[in-house]
N, C-alpha and C positions, 0 to 999 in steps of 0.2 A: 481406665482410661486411657495406654497405648495401646490395645487393642479396638480400641473405636474407631473406625474409618467412618462413618455416616452410615445412614441407612440405604439399602440397596436398591436401586433401578430397576425396579420389575415392570418387563415390555411383554406384551400378550403376544401371541403368535403374528396376530391382524398386524398389530404396531411392524414387526420382522418383516413381513411378507410385503407392505404398503413400501419402506423402505427398499425392502431389495428395486420391487417393481418401477417405484421414481427412478431409480440410480438407471434402471434399465431404460427409460426412456428420456434420459439424457443422454446415454449412450447411442441409443438410436435417431436421438435430435441431430446432435453432430456429428454422425457417420452419415446422415442426409444431407445437411448443410455443406459438408467440405465436399460429399460428390458433384453437390450443385456449384460449388464453388471453383471446382477443378474441371468440369465439365464445360461451364460458360467461358474459365480463362482458355482452356485449349479449344472452345469455338470462337475465340473470338480471335486468336492464336491464327488459327487456320485463314480467317478472313483478313489478318494484314499480311500475309502470306501471301494475299490472292489480292490483293490492293484497291480492297474497298475501306481503307482507313481513312477519316479523314483527319487532318492537320489539328493539333490538339485534344484529340482523344487520350483517358487514359493510358496506361498498360493491361495489358491480360492479366497480368500479376494482382497489381492495384484494384482492377473491374474485381477480378475473383475475391480480391479482402471484402470490397465491397457487397458482392453477391451473399456470402459467407454471412456476414452482420444480417443481412434482410431479410435472407431465408428462417435465422433464427428467430427475428417476429415474426415473420409470417407461419411459421410451423411451431412455434412453442404454442399455440392454440388447438393446434389439430387433434391428440389426444385428447380431448375436454368434448370435441363435436362429434366422436363416436358411440358417448354414455348418454 
């Protein structure tokens, strides 16, 4: 009874590969969203310096934060369209 650690969970090679692929897809999604958010923040910051910003607009950092979450929602369906 002391040596009984319960049944071993056996995973197939397909399951192991699928787990790895899902993690790569999530990492790619985060990199793409971070790139879009930083780019949007820098773009807004350049327009802010040029005098195009209207009073009451959000800061470039907050706008970049919003774009990050918007891109998460928009791009999360991207891999499903490839297949």
